[in-house]
C-alpha positions in Angstrom: -12.2 7.9 -24.5 -10.0 8.1 -21.5 -11.6 9.4 -18.3 -10.1 10.2 -15.0 -11.2 8.3 -11.8 -13.3 11.3 -10.7 -15.0 11.5 -14.1 -15.7 7.7 -14.1 -17.1 7.9 -10.6 -19.3 10.9 -11.6 -20.5 9.1 -14.7 -21.4 6.0 -12.7 -23.1 8.0 -10.0 -25.1 9.9 -12.6 -26.3 6.7 -14.3 -27.2 5.1 -10.9 -29.0 8.3 -9.9 -31.0 8.3 -13.1 -31.9 4.6 -12.7 -32.9 5.2 -9.0 -35.0 8.3 -9.9 -36.7 6.4 -12.7 -37.4 3.4 -10.5 -38.6 5.7 -7.7 -41.0 7.5 -10.1 -42.3 4.2 -11.5 -42.8 2.9 -7.9 -44.5 6.1 -6.9 -46.9 5.9 -9.8 -47.5 2.2 -9.2 -48.1 2.8 -5.5 -50.6 5.6 -6.3 -52.4 3.3 -8.6 -52.6 0.5 -6.1 -53.7 2.9 -3.4 -56.4 4.3 -5.7 -57.6 0.8 -6.5 -57.6 -0.2 -2.8 -59.6 3.0 -1.9 -62.1 2.6 -4.7 -62.6 -1.1 -4.1 -62.9 -0.5 -0.3 -65.5 2.1 -0.8 -67.5 0.2 -3.4 -67.0 -3.3 -2.1 -70.7 -3.7 -1.3 -72.0 -1.9 -4.4 -72.9 -5.1 -6.2 -74.6 -6.5 -3.1 -76.7 -3.3 -2.8 -77.7 -3.5 -6.4 -78.6 -7.2 -6.1 -80.7 -6.5 -3.0 -82.6 -3.5 -4.6 -83.0 -4.8 -8.1 -84.5 -8.0 -9.6 -82.4 -8.9 -12.6 -83.3 -12.6 -13.0 -86.3 -14.7 -12.4 -87.1 -18.3 -12.9 -87.2 -17.8 -16.7 -83.7 -16.3 -16.7 -82.4 -12.8 -17.5 -84.8 -9.8 -17.4 -83.5 -7.5 -20.2 -85.6 -4.5 -19.3 -84.4 -4.6 -15.7 -80.8 -4.9 -16.8 -81.0 -2.0 -19.3 -82.7 0.3 -16.7 -80.1 -0.6 -14.1 -77.2 0.0 -16.4 -78.6 3.3 -17.5 -79.1 4.5 -14.0 -75.6 3.4 -12.9 -73.9 5.1 -15.9 -75.7 8.4 -15.0 -74.6 8.1 -11.4 -71.0 6.8 -11.9 -69.9 6.7 -15.6 -66.7 4.8 -14.6 -68.5 1.6 -13.5 -69.5 -1.3 -15.8 -72.0 -3.9 -14.8 -72.2 -7.5 -16.0 -74.4 -10.5 -15.2 -72.6 -13.9 -14.9 -74.1 -17.3 -14.6 -73.0 -19.8 -12.1 -70.0 -20.8 -14.2 -68.8 -17.2 -14.8 -70.1 -16.9 -18.3 -71.3 -13.3 -19.2 -75.0 -13.5 -19.9 -75.9 -9.8 -19.7 -74.2 -6.4 -20.1 -74.7 -2.9 -21.5 -71.5 -2.8 -23.5 -71.6 -1.6 -27.1 -71.6 -4.3 -29.8 -68.2 -5.9 -30.2 -66.6 -4.5 -27.0 -66.8 -7.7 -25.0 -63.5 -9.5 -25.4 -64.1 -12.3 -22.9 -66.9 -14.8 -22.7 -66.1 -16.0 -19.3 -64.8 -14.4 -16.1 -62.5 -16.2 -13.7 -64.5 -16.8 -10.5 -61.5 -17.2 -8.1 -61.0 -13.4 -7.5 -64.8 -13.2 -6.9 -64.7 -15.9 -4.3 -61.7 -14.2 -2.6 -63.6 -10.9 -2.5 -66.7 -12.6 -1.0 -64.4 -14.3 1.6 -63.1 -10.8 2.7 -59.5 -11.2 1.6 -57.2 -8.2 1.7 -57.7 -5.5 -0.9 -57.0 -4.7 -3.7 -58.2 -7.8 -5.5 -58.1 -7.7 -9.3 -60.5 -9.5 -11.5 -60.8 -10.1 -15.3 -61.8 -7.1 -17.4 -64.5 -8.3 -19.9 -63.4 -5.6 -22.4 -59.8 -6.6 -22.5 -58.1 -9.9 -23.3 -55.5 -9.7 -20.5 -56.3 -6.6 -18.3 -57.4 -7.0 -14.7 -59.2 -4.4 -12.7 -60.8 -3.8 -9.3 -64.4 -4.9 -9.0 -67.4 -5.5 -6.8 -69.4 -8.7 -7.0 -72.5 -10.2 -5.3 -74.2 -13.6 -5.8 -77.6 -13.7 -7.4 -80.3 -16.1 -6.2 -83.6 -17.2 -7.6 -86.0 -18.9 -5.2 -83.1 -19.2 -2.7 -80.9 -21.0 -5.1 -77.6 -19.6 -6.6 -78.3 -18.4 -10.1 -75.1 -16.4 -10.9 -73.2 -13.2 -10.0 -73.5 -9.5 -10.4 -70.1 -8.4 -11.5 -69.3 -4.6 -11.4 -66.0 -3.3 -12.8 -65.3 -0.2 -10.7 -62.8 1.6 -13.0 -64.1 1.1 -16.5 -63.1 2.4 -20.0 -64.3 5.9 -19.3 -62.0 6.1 -16.3 -59.1 4.8 -18.3 -59.6 7.4 -21.1 -59.8 10.2 -18.5 -56.7 8.9 -16.7 -54.8 8.8 -20.0 -55.7 12.4 -20.8 -54.5 13.3 -17.4 -51.1 11.8 -18.0 -49.9 15.1 -19.3 -51.7 17.1 -16.7 -50.1 20.0 -14.7 -50.0 17.8 -11.6 -48.0 15.1 -13.3 -45.7 17.6 -14.9 -45.1 19.2 -11.6 -44.3 15.8 -10.0 -41.9 15.0 -12.8 -40.3 18.4 -12.6 -39.9 17.9 -8.8 -38.2 14.6 -9.4 -35.9 16.1 -12.0 -35.0 19.0 -9.7 -34.3 16.6 -6.8 -32.2 14.4 -9.2 -30.2 17.5 -10.4 -29.5 18.7 -6.8 -28.4 15.1 -5.8 -26.2 15.0 -8.9 -24.5 18.4 -8.0 -24.1 17.3 -4.4 -22.6 13.9 -5.5 -20.2 15.5 -7.9 -19.1 18.0 -5.3 -18.6 15.2 -2.8 -16.6 13.1 -5.3 -14.4 16.1 -6.0 -13.8 16.7 -2.3 -13.2 13.0 -1.6 -10.8 12.4 -4.5 -8.9 15.6 -4.0 -6.3 13.9 -1.7 -6.0 11.1 -4.3 -5.5 13.6 -7.1 -2.7 15.3 -5.0 -1.2 11.9 -4.4 -1.4 11.1 -8.1 0.3 14.4 -9.0 3.0 13.7 -6.4 3.6 10.2 -7.9 3.7 11.5 -11.4 6.3 14.1 -10.5 8.4 11.7 -8.5 12.1 12.0 -9.3 14.4 9.9 -7.2 17.3 12.3 -7.8 15.2 15.2 -6.4 13.7 13.6 -3.4 14.6 15.6 -0.2 15.9 13.5 2.7 13.3 14.3 5.3 12.4 12.1 8.3 9.1 10.3 7.6 6.8 9.3 10.4 6.3 5.6 10.8 3.2 4.1 9.1 1.8 3.0 12.5 1.8 6.6 13.7 0.1 7.8 10.6 -2.6 5.2 10.9 -3.4 6.1 14.5 -3.5 9.8 13.6 -6.0 9.4 10.7 -8.6 6.8 9.6 -8.6 8.2 6.1 -7.2 5.4 3.9 -6.0 7.9 1.2 -4.2 9.9 3.9 -2.5 6.8 5.2 -1.6 5.9 1.6 -0.2 9.4 1.0 1.8 9.2 4.3 3.1 5.7 3.4 4.1 6.9 -0.1 6.0 9.9 1.3 7.7 7.6 3.7 8.7 5.3 0.9 9.8 8.3 -1.2 12.0 9.5 1.6 13.5 6.0 2.1 14.1 5.6 -1.6 15.8 9.0 -1.7 18.0 8.0 1.2 18.8 4.7 -0.3 19.5 6.2 -3.7 21.8 8.8 -2.2 23.5 6.1 -0.1 24.1 4.0 -3.3 25.3 7.1 -5.1 27.7 7.9 -2.3 28.9 4.3 -2.1 29.4 4.2 -5.8 31.5 7.4 -5.6 33.5 6.0 -2.7 34.0 2.8 -4.7 35.3 4.8 -7.7 37.6 6.8 -5.4 38.8 3.5 -3.9 39.5 2.0 -7.3 41.3 5.1 -8.5 43.5 5.3 -5.4 44.3 1.6 -5.5 45.2 1.9 -9.1 47.5 4.8 -8.2 49.0 2.7 -5.3 49.6 -0.2 -7.6 51.0 1.9 -10.5 53.8 3.3 -8.4 55.4 0.0 -7.1 54.7 -1.8 -10.4 56.4 1.0 -12.4 59.4 0.8 -10.0 59.4 -3.0 -10.1 59.3 -2.9 -13.9 62.1 -0.3 -14.0 64.5 -2.2 -11.8 63.9 -5.5 -13.5 64.4 -3.9 -16.9 67.6 -2.4 -15.6 68.8 -5.8 -14.4 67.9 -7.3 -17.7 69.6 -4.7 -19.9 72.7 -4.0 -17.7 73.2 -7.4 -16.1 76.8 -7.8 -17.5 77.9 -4.3 -16.4 76.4 -4.3 -12.9 78.5 -5.0 -9.9 77.3 -7.7 -7.4 76.5 -5.0 -4.9 74.3 -3.0 -7.4 72.6 -6.2 -8.6 71.7 -7.1 -5.0 70.5 -3.5 -4.3 68.3 -3.5 -7.4 66.9 -6.9 -6.6 66.2 -5.8 -3.0 64.3 -2.8 -4.3 62.4 -4.9 -6.8 61.5 -7.4 -4.1 60.3 -4.6 -1.8 58.0 -3.2 -4.5 56.8 -6.7 -5.2 55.8 -7.2 -1.6 53.9 -3.8 -1.7 52.0 -5.0 -4.7 51.3 -8.3 -3.1 50.2 -6.7 0.1 47.8 -4.3 -1.7 46.4 -7.2 -3.7 45.9 -9.3 -0.6 44.2 -6.4 1.2 41.9 -5.8 -1.7 41.0 -9.5 -1.9 40.4 -9.5 1.8 38.1 -6.5 1.6 36.1 -8.0 -1.2 35.6 -11.2 0.8 34.5 -9.2 3.9 32.1 -7.0 2.0 30.5 -9.8 0.0 29.8 -11.9 3.1 32.3 -14.6 2.3 33.8 -14.2 5.8 31.8 -14.9 8.9 33.3 -14.5 12.4 34.0 -17.7 14.4 33.4 -16.7 18.0 35.7 -17.9 20.8 37.0 -16.7 24.1 40.6 -15.6 24.1 43.0 -13.5 26.1 43.5 -10.0 24.8 46.7 -9.6 26.8 48.2 -12.6 25.0 47.1 -11.2 21.6 48.6 -7.8 22.5 51.9 -9.5 23.3 51.8 -11.2 19.9 51.1 -7.8 18.2 54.0 -6.2 20.1 56.4 -9.0 19.0 55.2 -8.6 15.4 56.0 -4.9 15.3 59.0 -4.9 17.7 61.7 -4.7 15.0 59.8 -2.2 12.9 59.3 0.1 16.0 63.0 -0.2 16.8 64.0 0.7 13.3 61.8 3.8 13.4 62.7 4.6 17.0 59.1 4.4 18.2 58.2 3.1 21.6 55.4 0.5 21.9 53.5 0.9 25.2 50.7 -1.1 26.8 48.2 0.2 29.4 46.0 -2.7 30.7 43.4 -2.1 33.4 42.9 -4.9 36.1 40.6 -7.7 34.9 41.1 -6.7 31.3 42.0 -10.0 29.8 39.3 -12.2 28.1 37.1 -11.3 25.2 34.7 -13.3 22.9 35.3 -12.7 19.2 37.0 -14.1 16.1 40.7 -14.2 17.2 42.1 -14.1 13.6 39.9 -11.1 12.6 40.6 -9.1 15.8 44.3 -9.8 15.2 43.9 -8.3 11.7 42.2 -5.2 13.2 45.1 -4.6 15.7 47.7 -5.3 13.0 46.2 -2.7 10.6 45.8 -0.1 13.4 49.4 -0.6 14.6 50.8 -0.5 11.0 49.0 2.8 10.4 50.2 4.2 13.7 53.9 3.2 13.2 54.0 4.6 9.7 52.8 8.0 10.8 54.5 8.4 14.2 57.7 10.4 14.0 60.9 9.2 15.6 60.9 9.4 19.3 57.1 9.0 19.5 55.1 6.2 20.9 52.2 3.9 20.0 50.0 2.8 22.9 47.5 0.0 23.3 45.0 0.3 26.0 42.5 -2.3 27.5 39.8 -1.2 29.9 36.6 -3.2 31.1 33.3 -1.4 30.5 30.5 -3.5 31.9 29.9 -6.4 29.5 32.6 -5.2 27.1 36.3 -4.5 27.0 37.3 -1.2 25.5 40.3 -1.3 23.2 42.2 1.9 22.2 45.2 2.3 19.9 46.8 5.8 19.9 49.9 7.4 18.6 51.8 10.7 18.9 51.7 11.4 15.2 50.1 14.4 13.4 46.6 13.1 13.8 43.7 13.6 11.4 42.2 17.0 10.7 38.5 17.4 11.4 37.7 18.0 7.7 39.1 14.6 6.8 37.2 12.6 9.3 33.9 12.3 7.5 33.7 8.9 5.9 37.1 8.1 7.4 36.5 4.3 7.4 34.7 4.2 4.0 36.9 6.1 1.6 40.7 6.9 1.0 42.2 10.0 2.4 45.6 11.7 2.5 47.5 13.6 5.2 50.0 16.1 3.7 50.1 14.2 0.5 51.0 10.9 2.2 48.5 8.1 2.2 47.6 6.8 5.7 46.4 3.5 4.3 42.8 4.7 4.7 41.8 3.2 1.4 42.0 -0.4 2.6 43.4 -0.8 6.1 40.8 1.2 8.0 38.0 0.0 5.7 38.9 -3.6 6.5 39.0 -2.7 10.2 35.6 -1.1 10.0 34.1 -4.1 8.2 35.5 -6.7 10.6 34.1 -4.9 13.6 30.8 -4.5 11.8 30.6 -8.2 11.4 31.0 -8.4 15.2 28.2 -5.9 15.7 30.6 -3.2 16.9 31.8 0.1 15.6 35.2 1.8 15.6 35.6 5.5 16.4 38.3 8.2 16.1 38.4 10.2 19.3 40.3 13.2 20.5 42.7 12.7 23.4 44.8 15.6 24.6 48.5 15.2 23.8 47.9 12.3 21.4 47.7 12.2 17.6 45.1 9.7 16.2 43.3 7.6 18.8 41.0 4.7 17.6 38.6 3.1 20.0 36.3 0.0 19.8 34.9 -2.5 22.2 34.5 -6.3 22.3 32.0 -8.3 24.3 33.2 -10.4 27.2 30.6 -13.2 27.3 29.6 -15.5 24.4 25.9 -14.8 24.6 26.3 -11.1 24.0 28.8 -11.7 21.2 26.5 -14.2 19.5 23.5 -11.8 19.7 25.6 -8.9 18.2 26.9 -11.0 15.4 23.4 -12.3 14.5 22.0 -8.8 14.5 24.8 -7.6 12.3 24.3 -10.4 9.9 20.6 -9.6 9.6 21.3 -5.9 8.9 24.2 -6.3 6.5 23.7 -9.5 4.6 23.8 -9.7 1.7 26.1 -6.7 1.3 27.1 -5.6 -2.1 30.7 -4.3 -2.6 
């Protein structure tokens, strides 16, 4: 049988309540009995002494039977519950008024008698002559003959008649009322306990229902309060657990959506790279096949032209493969920046020399705007060169003839701000979301957003920096990022970035 937590708690509570009520009833009855014994023994403590003083039960010849019978007859008439016995000095019963065969003991233990005579605390229980193992309250007094100890007068205060009457009263109205009261109290406690358990476990039931209905695809992305705030707001452990679960639920939902988004972006990237590779590979294959089939009929000029086109397409394929390999190494953490101080102006001159011929061929002007004291930076020289190379390559390919590409350097506190802008068509606002994470197109032409900008984003992320696309009046696309000047800042940013992004799965 499967029980819920509330049912199990209620069952355990009911059993414990039953045990407690039974124990309480037994202790109450026992306490009443002991109280009755104490009261009876306290009131009749000197009864045996009064009898011994007023009645001569023994003489020099021993027991006086007539005196004993007269005494027992009078006591039974006055108090039927008492039983009187005569004991010798060793505790042996030498006289009684008990019916034939009712005496079960021949000797009475004298230790309780001595305790009573010393005045010890009541109640004191002594042997019951009419039972093998029962013990009852009594009164006792020493008997003397000619001033010498001759035995004891032993009076059982609650004899057999009292026991029979007490047994008949076990089903009396008073006892039934007491038991009914205990049962009613137990029932009320049970109802109160079950109600309390239901109220206490209600938040837990709600939490259980929430957990059972948890669906990571349907988790709403809602900001969750930090656990520390929830703990200070409530001391209820279940409430804290519920808040913590909801926070975990929100985080799992965000992470799941992030993974889903990354997976979709990865699929788009693979599809676009496949498309980018298919075009030059098909062209390369076509021209090589043409050279193979028509080699004898081609003129030297055509052969050189076909070979040039094939080599150009081969370089495109190699460049895409190299970029893809570089991106994989960056995103898997195989590349870590080696920080060093270098001159940004010298690096800018190298970049200008690298793209000088390309810019002349496209009739695009390369322009530099350097603020005073904008020279040194602390970063990985090779990786920052790759960032500027990708940005310039993008800018040159999408800047029309007669336009310009500008590189700007400007100190900003502990950083140097680097901007690369062009006079091309720019990027529409609807294409800017996820600009550095997924491929995009402008008018059907790829702006190398599939790999180039993603590599730039990852390199700067390794340095603890971010790249931004900003709007500048009169310009097309303007990219901005900053680099630290001092080595301490650069190291701190790189370490923090490594802790946040390692290991990173591609």
